[in-house]
VEXFIBA-651179 format. One line per field, with one value per residue (C-alpha): residue number from 0; residue in one letter; x, y, z. Coordinates in Angstrom, 1 decimal, decimal comma. Example, Ala and Ser with C-alpha at 12.3 -4.5 7.8 and 13.67 -1.06 7.14 Angstrom:
residues 2
nr <- (0	1)
rest <- (A	S)
xx <- (12,3	13,7)
yy <- (-4,5	-1,1)
zz <- (7,8	7,1)
This chain:
residues 526
nr <- (0	1	2	3	4	5	6	7	8	9	10	11	12	13	14	15	16	17	18	19	20	21	22	23	24	25	26	27	28	29	30	31	32	33	34	35	36	37	38	39	40	41	42	43	44	45	46	47	48	49	50	51	52	53	54	55	56	57	58	59	60	61	62	63	64	65	66	67	68	69	70	71	72	73	74	75	76	77	78	79	80	81	82	83	84	85	86	87	88	89	90	91	92	93	94	95	96	97	98	99	100	101	102	103	104	105	106	107	108	109	110	111	112	113	114	115	116	117	118	119	120	121	122	123	124	125	126	127	128	129	130	131	132	133	134	135	136	137	138	139	140	141	142	143	144	145	146	147	148	149	150	151	152	153	154	155	156	157	158	159	160	161	162	163	164	165	166	167	168	169	170	171	172	173	174	175	176	177	178	179	180	181	182	183	184	185	186	187	188	189	190	191	192	193	194	195	196	197	198	199	200	201	202	203	204	205	206	207	208	209	210	211	212	213	214	215	216	217	218	219	220	221	222	223	224	225	226	227	228	229	230	231	232	233	234	235	236	237	238	239	240	241	242	243	244	245	246	247	248	249	250	251	252	253	254	255	256	257	258	259	260	261	262	263	264	265	266	267	268	269	270	271	272	273	274	275	276	277	278	279	280	281	282	283	284	285	286	287	288	289	290	291	292	293	294	295	296	297	298	299	300	301	302	303	304	305	306	307	308	309	310	311	312	313	314	315	316	317	318	319	320	321	322	323	324	325	326	327	328	329	330	331	332	333	334	335	336	337	338	339	340	341	342	343	344	345	346	347	348	349	350	351	352	353	354	355	356	357	358	359	360	361	362	363	364	365	366	367	368	369	370	371	372	373	374	375	376	377	378	379	380	381	382	383	384	385	386	387	388	389	390	391	392	393	394	395	396	397	398	399	400	401	402	403	404	405	406	407	408	409	410	411	412	413	414	415	416	417	418	419	420	421	422	423	424	425	426	427	428	429	430	431	432	433	434	435	436	437	438	439	440	441	442	443	444	445	446	447	448	449	450	451	452	453	454	455	456	457	458	459	460	461	462	463	464	465	466	467	468	469	470	471	472	473	474	475	476	477	478	479	480	481	482	483	484	485	486	487	488	489	490	491	492	493	494	495	496	497	498	499	500	501	502	503	504	505	506	507	508	509	510	511	512	513	514	515	516	517	518	519	520	521	522	523	524	525)
rest <- (M	I	S	N	P	I	L	R	G	F	H	P	D	P	S	I	V	R	V	G	E	D	F	Y	I	A	T	S	T	F	E	W	F	P	G	V	L	V	H	H	S	K	D	L	V	N	W	H	P	L	T	S	I	L	T	R	S	S	Q	L	N	M	E	G	N	V	N	S	G	G	A	W	A	P	C	L	S	Y	H	D	G	I	F	Y	L	I	Y	T	D	V	K	S	R	M	G	A	F	K	D	T	H	N	Y	M	V	T	A	N	N	I	K	G	P	W	S	E	P	I	Y	L	N	S	S	G	F	D	P	S	L	F	H	D	E	D	G	R	Q	W	L	V	N	M	I	W	D	H	R	K	G	T	N	S	F	A	G	I	V	L	Q	E	Y	S	K	E	E	K	K	L	I	G	P	K	K	N	I	F	Q	G	T	E	L	K	L	T	E	G	P	H	L	Y	K	R	N	G	Y	Y	Y	L	L	T	A	E	G	G	T	Q	Y	E	H	A	V	T	M	A	R	S	R	H	I	D	G	P	Y	E	V	D	P	A	N	P	I	L	T	S	A	G	K	P	E	L	E	L	Q	K	A	G	H	A	S	L	V	E	T	Q	T	G	E	W	Y	M	V	H	L	V	G	R	P	V	K	D	K	L	C	M	L	G	R	E	T	A	I	Q	R	C	H	W	T	E	E	D	W	I	A	V	D	G	G	N	N	W	P	Q	T	V	V	Q	A	P	Q	L	P	S	H	P	F	P	V	E	P	S	I	D	H	F	D	N	T	E	L	G	L	Q	W	N	T	L	R	I	P	A	S	P	D	W	L	S	L	T	A	R	S	G	W	L	R	L	R	G	Q	E	S	M	S	S	T	H	R	Q	S	L	V	A	R	R	Q	Q	S	M	Y	C	E	A	E	I	S	M	E	Y	R	P	E	H	Y	Q	Q	M	A	G	L	I	L	F	Y	D	T	R	D	Y	V	Y	L	R	V	T	H	H	E	E	L	G	I	C	I	G	I	I	Q	S	I	N	G	V	Y	N	E	I	L	E	G	D	I	P	L	G	E	G	T	Y	H	L	K	V	M	I	Q	R	D	K	A	R	F	M	Y	A	V	Q	D	G	E	W	N	G	I	G	P	E	L	D	V	S	H	L	S	D	E	F	A	D	Y	I	R	F	T	G	N	F	I	G	M	S	V	Q	D	L	S	G	E	G	M	H	A	D	F	D	Y	F	R	Y	D	E	H	E	D	A	N	G)
xx <- (4,4	4,0	6,2	7,2	6,1	2,2	1,0	3,2	3,7	2,6	0,8	2,7	1,7	-0,3	-2,7	-4,3	-7,1	-8,9	-12,7	-13,8	-11,9	-11,5	-8,1	-8,1	-5,4	-5,7	-2,7	-1,7	-3,1	-1,6	-2,7	-4,5	-7,8	-10,4	-8,6	-7,6	-7,4	-8,5	-7,0	-8,6	-7,8	-8,3	-5,2	-2,9	-1,0	-3,4	-4,7	-7,4	-8,1	-11,7	-12,6	-11,9	-13,0	-12,8	-14,9	-16,1	-15,1	-16,4	-14,4	-11,5	-11,1	-7,2	-7,6	-4,3	-2,8	1,3	2,9	2,9	0,3	-3,2	-3,8	-1,3	-0,8	-4,4	-5,8	-8,2	-10,1	-13,2	-15,3	-18,4	-19,6	-18,4	-15,4	-13,2	-10,6	-8,2	-6,4	-4,6	-5,0	-1,8	-2,0	1,5	4,7	8,1	9,9	9,3	5,4	3,4	-0,8	-2,0	-5,5	-7,0	-10,3	-12,6	-14,7	-17,0	-19,2	-21,2	-19,8	-15,8	-17,4	-19,3	-21,3	-18,6	-19,6	-19,2	-15,9	-15,2	-12,4	-10,0	-6,9	-4,0	-1,0	0,5	0,3	-0,2	-3,1	-4,3	-7,2	-6,7	-10,5	-9,6	-11,1	-13,1	-15,1	-13,0	-11,1	-7,9	-6,3	-2,6	-0,7	2,5	3,4	4,8	7,0	8,5	10,2	14,2	16,5	13,6	13,2	10,6	8,9	8,2	6,8	3,5	0,4	-2,3	-5,8	-9,5	-12,1	-15,6	-18,2	-21,0	-19,6	-18,0	-14,8	-11,5	-12,1	-9,6	-5,9	-3,4	0,0	3,1	3,5	6,7	9,5	11,1	14,5	17,9	16,5	14,6	11,5	9,4	5,9	3,3	2,0	-0,1	-1,4	-2,2	-3,1	-1,7	-1,4	-2,0	0,4	0,0	2,1	2,9	4,3	6,2	8,0	11,3	14,5	12,7	10,8	14,4	17,0	17,3	13,6	12,6	10,2	10,7	8,4	7,8	5,3	3,3	1,3	-0,6	-2,2	-0,3	2,9	5,3	6,6	9,8	11,8	12,1	15,7	16,0	15,3	14,4	12,2	12,6	14,8	16,7	19,4	23,2	21,8	22,0	22,1	18,3	15,9	14,0	14,7	13,4	11,5	9,3	5,7	3,9	0,8	0,4	-2,5	-3,0	-5,1	-7,9	-5,6	-3,6	-0,4	1,2	2,0	3,2	2,8	5,5	6,4	9,6	11,0	12,9	15,5	15,5	19,0	21,4	18,8	15,8	12,4	10,0	7,7	7,4	6,9	5,2	3,3	5,1	4,6	6,4	5,4	6,0	6,5	6,1	8,9	9,3	9,5	6,6	8,1	7,3	9,8	9,9	10,6	13,9	16,3	16,9	15,2	15,4	12,4	12,0	11,0	9,7	7,8	5,9	2,3	-0,9	-2,6	-5,5	-7,2	-5,5	-7,9	-6,9	-8,5	-9,2	-6,6	-6,9	-7,6	-4,4	-6,8	-9,4	-11,9	-14,1	-17,4	-18,5	-20,2	-17,3	-13,9	-12,6	-10,1	-7,3	-7,7	-6,8	-7,3	-5,0	-6,6	-10,3	-13,1	-13,8	-16,8	-19,0	-17,6	-14,5	-15,0	-17,1	-17,6	-21,0	-20,8	-19,3	-20,0	-17,0	-14,7	-13,5	-14,1	-11,9	-12,0	-8,9	-8,5	-5,1	-1,4	0,9	1,8	-1,6	-1,8	-5,7	-7,7	-5,8	-7,5	-5,7	-6,6	-3,8	-2,9	0,4	3,1	3,7	6,5	10,0	9,6	6,4	4,6	1,5	-0,5	-3,5	-5,4	-7,4	-8,9	-8,4	-8,8	-6,6	-7,0	-3,5	-0,7	-2,6	-4,4	-2,4	-3,6	-1,7	0,3	1,9	4,5	3,7	5,0	4,2	3,6	7,4	8,6	7,1	7,2	4,6	3,9	1,7	-0,4	-0,9	-1,6	1,0	0,4	2,7	2,5	-1,1	-1,7	1,8	3,0	6,1	7,7	7,8	9,7	10,1	13,1	12,8	10,6	12,4	10,3	11,9	11,0	12,9	12,8	14,0	10,6	7,5	6,2	3,1	0,4	-2,5	-6,0	-6,9	-6,8	-3,5	-2,1	0,6	2,9	5,6	7,9	9,5	12,8	14,0	14,7	14,8	11,8	11,1	7,9	6,2	3,3	1,1	-2,1	-4,7	-3,7	-0,6	2,9	4,6	7,4	9,8	9,6	12,8	15,4	15,8	15,3	16,2	13,2	14,8	13,7	10,4	11,4	10,7	14,5	15,1	13,7	15,7	12,9	11,5	8,2	6,3	4,1	6,1	5,3	2,1	0,9	-2,0	-3,8	-3,7	-5,4	-4,9	-6,9	-4,6	-7,4	-10,0	-12,0	-12,4	-11,6	-12,2	-10,4	-11,6	-9,9	-10,8	-8,8	-6,0	-3,6	-0,9	1,1	4,1	7,0	9,7	12,3	14,1	13,7	10,1)
yy <- (24,5	20,9	18,1	14,9	12,1	13,2	9,8	7,9	3,8	1,8	3,9	3,7	4,3	7,5	8,5	12,1	13,9	17,0	17,5	21,1	21,8	18,6	16,6	12,9	10,3	6,5	4,0	0,5	-1,8	-5,5	-8,3	-6,4	-6,0	-3,9	-3,0	0,3	3,1	6,6	9,9	13,3	16,8	20,3	22,0	19,7	20,0	17,7	14,2	11,8	8,4	8,9	5,5	1,9	1,6	-2,7	-4,0	-6,9	-10,0	-9,8	-6,6	-8,1	-11,8	-12,1	-15,7	-17,7	-14,5	-14,4	-12,4	-8,8	-9,5	-8,4	-4,6	-2,8	1,0	2,2	4,9	7,5	10,1	11,8	13,0	14,5	13,5	10,2	8,7	6,0	3,6	1,4	-1,2	-4,4	-7,7	-9,3	-13,5	-14,1	-12,2	-14,1	-15,7	-15,2	-14,5	-12,2	-12,7	-9,4	-8,6	-5,1	-3,7	-0,7	0,4	3,7	5,5	8,6	9,4	8,8	7,0	4,6	2,5	1,8	-0,7	-4,2	-4,4	-4,2	-6,3	-4,6	-6,7	-8,9	-7,3	-5,3	-3,6	0,2	1,0	4,4	6,2	9,4	11,4	13,3	16,9	15,2	12,8	10,1	7,8	6,1	3,4	2,7	0,4	-1,2	-4,2	-7,4	-9,7	-12,6	-14,2	-14,3	-11,6	-9,0	-6,0	-7,0	-4,0	-3,5	-0,1	2,0	0,4	2,8	1,8	3,0	2,3	2,7	3,6	2,3	-1,1	-1,1	-3,0	-1,8	-1,4	-0,5	-1,1	-1,1	0,8	0,8	4,8	4,5	2,4	4,2	6,2	4,6	4,3	1,2	-0,8	1,7	1,8	3,6	5,7	8,7	10,9	14,6	17,3	20,8	23,6	20,9	18,8	15,2	14,6	11,0	11,0	7,5	5,6	4,5	2,8	-0,1	0,6	1,0	3,1	4,0	5,0	7,8	9,8	10,9	13,0	12,8	14,5	14,5	16,4	13,6	10,8	8,1	9,9	9,8	11,1	13,4	13,4	15,5	16,7	17,4	14,0	12,3	15,1	13,8	11,2	10,0	7,8	8,6	10,8	8,2	11,2	12,3	11,4	10,6	7,5	5,5	8,5	7,8	6,7	9,8	11,6	15,7	18,1	21,5	23,2	25,7	28,2	27,4	26,0	22,6	19,6	15,9	13,2	10,3	7,2	7,4	5,1	6,1	3,4	2,4	1,2	0,7	0,2	-1,4	0,2	-1,4	1,3	0,5	2,8	6,1	9,4	12,4	15,7	18,0	21,5	22,0	24,6	25,1	26,1	28,3	25,0	23,7	21,1	20,8	20,8	20,3	23,7	24,5	24,1	20,4	17,2	15,6	15,3	17,9	17,2	20,3	22,1	25,5	25,3	26,2	29,2	27,7	27,8	25,9	22,6	20,2	17,2	15,8	13,4	9,6	8,6	6,2	3,3	1,4	-0,1	-1,9	-0,5	0,4	-2,2	-2,1	-2,1	1,6	2,7	2,0	-1,7	-4,3	-8,0	-10,3	-11,3	-12,1	-9,7	-9,2	-11,5	-13,1	-16,4	-15,3	-12,1	-10,0	-6,5	-7,8	-11,2	-9,6	-5,9	-3,8	-7,0	-7,7	-11,6	-13,4	-17,5	-19,0	-20,3	-21,1	-20,8	-17,8	-19,3	-19,6	-17,0	-18,5	-17,9	-16,2	-14,6	-11,3	-7,7	-5,3	-1,8	-0,2	1,0	4,5	5,4	4,1	4,5	3,3	1,0	-1,4	-3,1	-5,3	-6,6	-10,1	-12,7	-16,4	-20,3	-22,4	-25,8	-27,4	-26,5	-26,1	-23,0	-19,6	-15,9	-12,7	-9,5	-10,1	-7,6	-8,9	-8,2	-11,4	-15,1	-15,5	-12,9	-11,9	-11,7	-12,9	-12,9	-15,5	-17,3	-21,1	-24,0	-27,0	-30,3	-29,8	-25,7	-25,2	-21,6	-20,0	-17,5	-17,0	-15,5	-16,8	-15,4	-16,3	-14,7	-15,3	-18,5	-20,1	-20,7	-20,5	-20,1	-17,6	-18,7	-21,8	-22,6	-21,1	-19,1	-20,2	-17,8	-19,6	-17,9	-14,4	-11,5	-11,0	-7,8	-7,7	-5,2	-4,6	-1,4	-0,7	1,6	1,6	-1,9	-3,3	-4,4	-5,5	-7,6	-7,2	-9,3	-8,7	-11,0	-9,4	-6,5	-7,3	-5,5	-5,7	-8,2	-8,3	-11,4	-12,7	-10,1	-7,5	-8,6	-7,4	-7,0	-5,2	-8,5	-7,1	-4,7	-4,1	-5,0	-7,9	-10,8	-12,5	-11,5	-7,2	-7,0	-4,1	-3,7	-2,5	-4,1	-4,2	-4,8	-6,5	-9,2	-12,9	-15,9	-19,6	-22,9	-25,5	-28,0	-26,9	-26,6	-22,5	-21,9	-17,6	-15,1	-11,8	-8,7	-5,8	-2,6	-1,9	0,7	2,5	5,0	7,0	8,8	11,4	9,5	7,0	9,5	10,2)
zz <- (4,2	3,2	4,8	3,2	3,2	3,2	3,4	6,0	6,0	2,8	0,4	-3,1	-6,7	-5,7	-8,5	-7,6	-8,9	-7,8	-8,0	-7,7	-4,4	-3,4	-4,0	-3,9	-4,0	-4,6	-3,7	-4,1	-1,7	-3,1	-1,2	1,8	1,4	1,0	-2,5	-3,0	-0,3	-1,0	0,9	1,0	1,3	0,6	1,0	-0,4	3,4	5,5	4,5	5,9	4,9	3,0	1,7	0,4	-3,3	-3,9	-1,0	-2,2	-3,5	-6,6	-7,4	-6,2	-5,3	-4,1	-2,1	-3,2	-4,7	-4,1	-1,8	-3,2	-5,7	-5,8	-6,3	-8,2	-9,4	-9,3	-11,7	-10,1	-12,9	-12,9	-16,3	-16,8	-12,9	-12,9	-10,8	-12,8	-11,3	-13,5	-11,5	-12,0	-9,8	-10,1	-10,0	-10,8	-10,6	-10,2	-13,0	-16,9	-16,7	-15,3	-15,1	-14,7	-15,1	-15,6	-14,6	-14,4	-11,7	-11,9	-9,3	-9,3	-5,5	-4,4	-1,5	-4,0	-4,3	-7,1	-9,7	-10,7	-12,9	-16,3	-17,7	-20,0	-20,6	-19,4	-21,8	-18,6	-15,6	-14,5	-16,9	-16,7	-18,5	-20,2	-21,0	-23,8	-24,8	-27,7	-25,6	-26,1	-23,8	-24,0	-21,7	-21,7	-20,0	-20,0	-21,9	-20,6	-22,7	-21,5	-24,6	-24,0	-25,2	-25,3	-23,0	-20,8	-20,1	-24,1	-23,9	-23,0	-25,4	-26,2	-27,1	-27,1	-24,7	-25,6	-22,6	-24,9	-25,3	-22,3	-23,1	-25,4	-29,2	-32,2	-32,6	-30,1	-30,2	-28,6	-28,5	-25,9	-25,4	-22,6	-22,5	-21,5	-18,1	-19,0	-16,9	-18,4	-16,8	-14,5	-17,3	-17,0	-20,0	-19,5	-22,3	-22,3	-25,0	-27,7	-26,3	-25,0	-22,1	-21,2	-17,8	-17,0	-14,0	-15,4	-13,6	-11,6	-8,1	-6,1	-5,4	-9,2	-9,4	-11,7	-13,0	-17,1	-19,5	-22,9	-25,2	-28,8	-30,7	-31,2	-29,0	-30,7	-31,4	-31,8	-28,6	-27,9	-24,4	-22,1	-22,8	-18,8	-17,7	-15,1	-14,0	-10,4	-8,9	-6,0	-7,7	-6,8	-3,6	-0,8	1,8	0,7	3,6	0,6	-1,7	-4,6	-5,8	-8,6	-10,4	-10,4	-10,9	-11,6	-10,3	-11,0	-8,4	-8,9	-8,1	-11,1	-9,4	-10,2	-7,8	-8,4	-6,2	-6,0	-4,1	-2,1	0,5	3,8	5,1	8,7	8,1	5,0	2,4	4,0	4,0	6,8	6,1	2,7	-0,2	0,8	-1,0	-1,2	-2,8	-5,2	-5,9	-10,1	-12,7	-16,1	-18,3	-21,3	-23,7	-22,4	-20,2	-16,6	-14,0	-9,8	-8,2	-6,5	-9,7	-9,5	-10,0	-6,4	-4,0	-1,3	2,4	3,0	0,1	-0,4	0,3	-2,5	-2,0	-0,4	2,9	5,6	6,7	8,9	9,9	13,5	14,8	14,2	18,1	18,9	20,7	19,2	21,6	18,6	19,8	16,2	13,9	11,4	11,4	10,8	7,5	9,4	9,4	6,7	6,4	4,6	1,0	2,1	3,0	6,8	7,0	9,7	9,2	11,1	12,2	14,4	16,1	17,7	19,1	22,2	22,3	22,6	21,3	18,2	17,9	15,3	14,5	13,9	10,4	8,4	9,2	8,8	5,6	4,3	0,9	1,3	4,6	7,4	10,5	10,5	11,1	10,7	10,3	8,6	10,4	9,9	11,9	12,8	16,2	17,4	19,9	20,0	22,5	22,5	25,6	24,2	25,9	25,0	26,1	23,7	24,4	22,3	20,3	16,9	18,3	18,4	19,0	19,4	18,3	15,4	13,0	9,5	6,1	4,3	4,7	4,7	7,2	10,4	13,7	16,6	20,2	20,6	23,0	22,6	24,8	25,6	26,9	30,3	30,6	29,7	28,6	27,3	25,4	23,1	20,1	16,5	13,9	10,3	8,2	4,7	4,9	7,8	11,3	14,5	18,0	19,8	23,6	24,6	26,4	26,3	29,6	31,7	31,7	33,6	32,7	32,7	30,2	28,4	27,8	24,8	23,5	20,9	20,9	17,6	17,4	13,6	12,7	16,6	18,3	22,0	23,5	26,4	28,5	31,1	32,7	34,3	35,9	36,4	35,9	32,4	31,9	29,0	27,0	24,8	23,3	21,5	18,0	14,6	12,8	9,8	7,4	7,7	5,0	1,0	0,3	2,6	0,1	-2,5	-5,3	-5,0	-3,0	-2,2	1,0	4,3	7,7	9,2	12,9	14,0	15,7	14,7	15,5	13,8	14,2	12,2	13,7	11,9	15,0	14,6	18,3	18,4	20,4	21,9	21,5	23,7	22,4	19,9	20,9	18,5	19,2	17,3	18,4	16,8	17,7	20,1	23,0	22,0)
């Protein structure tokens, strides 16, 4: 059996492809670098992170990108020995306008090297590439209409792509304006039994989210909608563990079995999802009328799904602690907007340690020194050990819970004119800065151990100096603001846990991190 979600934590907008006996899922990474993480499986049950695709700023330059901008909704495909990735780099997204630039990169191997990007268009987002049987290639994307009084999600636009000219050619045609659910996006084309099938996401990527299907005998339409739409949704069923089901992608196994991957959300309380949007999978079948349907006789997501008839292929369990003994960061690690470059990050300056040079503040959308991983369980804890000698209050380093530049909680070490080296907690809620303690706590010099324990929407922090005992610091904090739904305007990334260093003076004071440990628990008693 398959247990959902198959990719826990922030792994939204899954695009799945099978190449021989290998399955790959690409997911959105938004403002986190590197862009577009790929997971690999042999059996659809067991998955492990395999590679990141957009590893150079020439492929994805996000310095200055807005929160929840960056790499949106990738489409991963394979044709004639070549992997294709289509993606959007979102520069602005609030208000009437969206600046959304769509690109293509290719590779002969899923692990790369991946090419420099080919620019496609900027008319909307969620682009997807379809390889037709006659060798022609077609791009579909939703088109954005900024005008007053119109449907902003104006439909799905089709245009041919020329491999020879490396650009879109020919007429553009709006082939599908969506169903009554509206907010039509996330298109993918498939062909089966003489029909072109257009899979879309509708209803918006929150609690009315849905997967809908339409089909046509001709790629440019007209498209008829599935009378059973939506074919997958969690809408109207607050009792389901998997909410927000939508933005799907289909795959057929080598044994002729069909599956649909899609995003979901799991609230920690009320309708607040701290883990972000995750990836789940459903087993499907084709009806006598040639429509695809989710197994089980209903259209809502199941937490346990029948696995395909494939040999089991588990992967080694990832270690819970990273001692930073390698010369490159592991796939679990992400940097914010900018690549991990030697001018601010080093794994070799001090062997067995991660060195981060302080840059801009937590409010910056340009150059933050932040290395973080996804929170993937509602019950987890993280611990770091670091050496740091700040000289004034503009220098800070520590353990951070980071949603975006407006919402974070930061257990940080700094320097005070009277206290010397000291520790305290900063919390920013919807951009409002606060220091939780009445006064910072003196530390003295030494090696500092910092820890956070998260239970659903609550977090407790602790610290120790050298080999001393752990000390609690501050009250139990409500951290539910580190969620997709808390902000006034929709956002998409889920909570990250990581190591952060600032030097607001511009002097570049560094901190050295000896290890990072991350453990998960099944529940509050785990």
